[in-house]
N, C-alpha and C positions, 0 to 999 in steps of 0.2 A: 536641435536645429537641422532641418533637412538641407540637402544639397542646393535645391532651388532657392532657398532663403538665405544662402550664404553670401558674404560680401563679394566673394569672387564671381558669383553668378550674377549678381546685381551689376558689378562692373562690366562684365561681358556683354550684358544686355544693352547697357549705356553705350558701350563702343559700338555695338552692332547697329545701333539707331543714329549714331553720330554721322553727320554729313558736312562735308566742306561747304562753306558758304562765306559771303561777305557779311560781316556783322558791324553795325554802326552802334556806338554808345557814346553818351555825353558824360563828360566829367568836369565838375564845377570845383571851385575853390572858396573856402571860407575866407570872407574878407575881414570879418570882425565878429567877435562872440562876447556876450556879457549880459547879465540880469535875465537869463533864460531864453535869450534871443540870438540867432545866428543870421548874419547876412552872408549870402552866398551868390557868387557870379559864375557865369558860364554854363547855366542850365536853361537854355532858351525854351525847351519843351516841358518845363515843370508846369503842372496844373494845381489848382487850389486843392488842399487837403490830401495831397500826395506825400508819401513817406520818402524822406531823403535819408540815405545811409552814409555815415561819414566814415572815413578810413580808420579812425582811432577807436571805433566801436560805438560811438554815439550815434543817436538817430534824432531826427527833427520831423516836423510837420510843416509843409508849406501853407503859410498863413497870409502872405502879402506878395503880390506881383507888381514889381517896378519895372522901369524901362530896361535897365541894364543889370538888375540883380533881384533876388527874391529874399523875402523875409521869412524865416522859419522859427517856429517855437520848438525848444529842445524838449524831447521826451526822455531821453537818457543822456547823460553828459559824464564823460570820463575826465580824469585830471590831465590827460594828455591832448585834450581838445585845445587847439589854438589857431590863430590866423594862419592860412596857408595850407590847412588840411583838406585833402581831396574830398569831394562830395560826388555821390551818384544817385541818380533816380532809381526807384524800385518798380514804379508803376502801380504800387499797391496803396490802397486807402487804409485807414486805421480801423481795425476790427478787435473784437474782444470775445473770448470764450464764454459761452452761456450754457445753461442746463442745470439740472437738478444737482450735479456735482458741486455747485457754488453754494448750496445751502449750508449754513452754519460757518461759512468761511468769511475771512476778511482779506479783501484784495484792494490793489491800488487801481487808478482809473486805466491801466494797461492790461489789467487782468491777472497780474502777478501776486502771488500769495503774501500776505503780510503777517500771518499767524504761523504757528507750528504745526500746521495740519498736513505738511508735505507738499509737494508739487502737484499742480493741476494740469490735467490733460483732457479738457472738454472735447467731446466729439464734433460740436457745432461751434461756428464763429458767426458773428453778425457785425455789420458795420455799425460804427458809433453813431454817425449823423445820417439819418435817412429821413424821408418825407413822412409826414403824419398820415394816418389812414384817411382816405377820401370820405366825403359825407355819405355816400352810398354804401360804404362799408361799416358805418356806425348805427348804433341803435339808441333808443331812449334810455335814460337812467331811471330804472324802476326798482332796483333792489338796495336796500339800506346797507350802509357798512357802519357798524356799531364801534364807537370809540371807547365805550365804557364810562364815559363821563356824563354826568346828570344833565349838565346844561347844553352840552352839544347834542346828545341823543335825543333831547326832548324839544329844545327851542331852536337850535341851528343844525338840523340833521344833515347827514352827509350820505350820498348815494354812491354805489359802486361805478366808477368811471368818472366821477366828478373831480374837479380841482378846486380845492378849498384852501385858501391862504391862512396861514397863522401869522399874525402880525403883532408887533408890540415891541416896547423898549428892551434893552438889554437886561437879562436876568428877570424877566417877567413871568417865565414859566412855559414859553413856547416849546422848548425842546422836552420838557417834562411831559407836556400834553401829547407831544408826538410819540414819545416812548410808551406812554400808557396806552395809546392807540395800537401800538405794535403789540404789546403785551396781550391786549384784549382779543387779538385775532387767533389765540391759541385755540385749537379745536374747531375752527371755523373754515379750514381748508382755503385760506388766503395766504399766499406767498408774499413776503415782504422784503423790501430793499430799502436800506437806510444809507444815505449818501452824506458823509461828513466833509465838509469843504472848509479848509482853512482853520480847522479846530486845533487847539493845543493837544499835545500828546495825552496829558492827563484826562482831558474831556473825552477823548477818543477812547481811552481805556476805560474810563468810568461808564460810558455808553455800552461798551462791549460787555463789561462785567454785569451791569444791570440787567441786559437782555439774557445773558447766560444764567444768572441766578433766577430768573423769572421763568426760564424754560422756553424763552421766545427765540433764541438764537438757532434752534433746530430748524425753523421754517423761515429764517432771515439771512439775507446776504449783506454784509457791510462793505461799502465802497468808500475808502478813506484817502483824503489828499490832505496831509497835516499842514500845519502853518509853515513848517520848514520846507515843504514840497516846493518844486518850481512852479512858477505861474502857469505854465502850460498844463500841468497836471491839475491844478485847481479849476482851470477853465474846462478841462475835459471830464472831470468827476461826474457832473449831473448827467451828461451824455452817456457815460459808461453805465451808471446806474439804470438810466432809462432803457438802455438796450438790453440789460439783464432781465428787467421787468417785462419788456415788450416781447422777449422770447416766450416767456410763460403765458402772456396774454394771447400770443398767436396760437399757442396749444390749447386755448379754451379755458384757461384758469383765471381766477380772480387774483389780482396783485395790489399791493399797496407800496407806494414809494414816497419816501420822506426825503426832501432836500433841505439840509441844514448847514448853511442857509444860503440863499441866493443873494444876499447882500454882499457876502464875501465873494461870490462868484462874479458879480457885476464889478467889483473892484479889481479882480484879477484880469477880467476882460478889458477894463480901462487901462490897467497897467501894461498889457500886452499891446494894445492899440496905440498908446502914447510912445512906447519904445519903438513901434514900427512906424511912428511918424504919420499916423492917420489923422485927419482933421478932427479936432475935439468939438464937441457940442456942449449942450448944458451940462453944468457941473463937470466939465472936462470928459464925460462919457461920450464914446462915438455915437454917430447918428444911428446906427443899426442896433443899439442896445435893446430896444423894443422887440425887433424881429429876432434877436437871439433868444429871449426868454419865451416868446410867442411859439417859435417853431420847436423849443423843448416841451413846453407844456401841452401843445396841441396833440402831442403824441399819447397823452393820457386820455382815454376814452372807453367807452363800451362798445365792443364789436357786435355786429349783427350775427344772427343764428348761422347765417351762411358762411361767415367767417370764423366760426367756432364759438361766438358767444362770450368770449374772455373780456376781462376788463382791467384797466389800470387806473387806480385812484391815487391822485397826487396831492400831498399835503406839503407845499412849498413854505418855507419859513423865511420872513423877511423881518429886518430890524429897523426900528425907527429911532429917531433922536428927539428926546423931550416930548414923545408922544405926537410928533408931526407926521401925520399920515398923508399930507398933501405934498410931500417932497417928490423928487423925480421918480426914483426907482419904485417906492411903494405905490404911486398911482398908476405906473405902468402895469405892475402886477395885479392890482385891484381890477383894472379893466380887462386883463387876459383872463382871470380865474372866475369861477362860478360862485364866489362869495368869499367872505373872510370872517375869521374869529379873531377879535380884537382882545388882546390882553392888556389891561390898564395897570400901570405901576402904581397909581394911587390906590387901587383896590387892593393891591398886594400889601401895601404899607398899612392898610387898615385891617388886615388879617382875613380878607375874603379870598379863599383858595379853592379851585384855580381862579385867577383874577380875570375872569372873562366879563367884558361889558357887554351886556346884552343889547344895549340901545345902539352900539356902533358895530354890531355883528349881524351878518346876514347869510343865509344859504338860499341862492336863488332857484335852484332846481332840486335841492335836497328834500323839499316837502313832497315832491311827487314819488319819492322812494320810501318815505316814512310809513310805518305801519298804520292803518287807519284808526285802530284803538289808541295807540300812542298820540296820534295827530289830534283826535278828538279831545282827549284828556289834557294834553299840553296846551291846546289853544285857550282853554279856560284859565289854566294857571299863568300862562304868559300875560293875558290881559290884566290879571290881578297884580302881578309883579311889576308891570310898567306903570300901572296906576299907583302903586305904592312908591315907586321911585320919584314920581311927581309930586305926591302928597308929602313926602319926607322933607322936601325942601322948606315947606311951611313951618315944620317943627323947629327949624333953626332960629326962627325969630321969636320963639318963646310965646306965641299967642295961644290962647285957649281954644280948644278944638271941640267940636260936637262929640257925643259919645260914639256916633256911628263912625266918624272920621278916625277917632282913636282906636276903635276896634279893627278898622281896615289897616291902619298903620302897625298895629300889633301883629296882625295876620301876615303882613308883609315882612315884618322883621323876623317872624318864625319861619316864613318861606325862605328868606335869605340864609338862615341857619341850615335849612334842610338842602339847599343848594351847595353848601360847602362840601369839600371832598378831599381826602387824604391823598398824598403823592403815592404813585405806584399801587393803586388800589382801584382798578378798573371794576365797574359793576355790570352784571348781566341785565339784559333788556327786560327780563321778567320782574326784577327788582324795581326798575324804573316805571313799570306799569303798576306795580303794587303802591309805591309811595304817591304817585299821581293820583290814584283813586283815592287813597287815605286822605290826601290833601283836599281834594275836591269834595269829598264827603263830609269835610270839617272836623275829622278825627284828631287833628293836631291843634285845634283852636285853643283848647285849654291846657296845652302842654307848656310847662315853663321853658324858657329859652335854653336854660343850662341843662335840660333833659332831653332836648330834641336829638343829639347825637346818639345817646344810649337807646332812645326809642327806635331811631332809624336802624341801629344794629340789630335790635330784637325783631323788627320787621323783616330784615334781610334773613335772618335765621328761620323765620316763619316761612318765607317764600322758598327757601331751600328745602325745607322739610315737606312742604305741599307739592312741589314739583309741577306746578302749574305751567301750561304753555302760553305764550303770548297771544295764541289764537283763540283762547278760551273767552267765553262771554263775560260781560261786565258784572253780572250776578255772582258769578263764581269769585271774581277778584274782590267784589264787594263782601262776600262772605268771609274771604280770607282776612281782609284787613279789619273787619269787626271781631273776628276771633282773636286777631293779634291785639286789638284794643282790650279785650277782656283779660288776655294773658298778662299784658302790660299792667293792667290795674291790679291784678292779683299779685303780681310779683312785687309792686310797690307797697301793697298792704302788708305783705309778709315782711 
């Protein structure tokens, strides 16, 4: 260490710059504290979202301004925090460290590490709550983001910069679909952020271990606010994750962020608002709950080339009760996002995995980003599938059907078997193209339902050996699937 860098030199420099002057500061007092909320008096200059430092070492965020006192949500709380503790304004807003140093790490909403990877010292910090990019800084969604799921990539496509809602009852497979999407980004130069809000520790650990085992943690940052965390941290968790992803987007990179889930986030915000005595609205939620999620999700977009061309794709997860999508929070988020993937618990009970209900799922702008070849092949398949779902209703009455109708119903049943997919098994887009061509060519029409899965596995190996690109012509794909049919027939004969 040089003399210039020594503590004595730094102290001498500080003394040389010190000037006598009149200094004014405000000191407040904690009036009451409890349930993650602190009421503080004596800070008339406090502003919204300003950090308040308490003498015992705790910190809080100004969240409510009343006439004679302020309401603050606690960020850090020590055991020594009681009424009467002095409080001081810092003049700072909440920020978090960002950058590549966070890849592969698990952090809390304040940026503190929760894993055993050591301390973090990011060179760049960004504010948690900022305005979304203006319209002039945005560009059209034109590039696909592949999830590895047959139904989503073909029938409900997602584009980079889109906000696609994952909605369904508890334990219907929403988180599993989100994890599969993160795993499928391996090798695609997409940085991922997975935000866990109010999850049990076992669920958090399971998600981390699943991503680590799949090799996805290397390009993923996990922001976790467990169920035992204070309400303030659960409220800040999605904003912290969005800030981390936004930093990469501003550098021109493609990012994917998962909010798991915004139902818990809305409940945390309702809890804080009621504790701060804000007027309740529908279902006791505050009146600005729509604005809360809108300003969060509007930050996900695709930037124009002048802004670097980065993108942030958001997959917010929302939970319904008894399949009721018309309740308050789900309808809010449906109106904010660019589409939704609905997972039906009844389909799950019938063994259709993933339990995606195609009739109630939609992607409003994803079709603009879908590959033209996939779009053309999937259009024919989707029409057949929707017609099959309508015709299947008549089979429940036990009435006799014409031969043509029976053939269409059998083809639809076969298609439903083809759309099934195992957990943690995302599929490349080349395989999606292959099975679509095989289906549209009628090569599965004579396959028994019990052999569909093995035939699909054989086709996947054929695609891997051929090494065709998605941009190849249909004739080449047609030749590949016919070669697969010959190999499958020979294998069964043997």
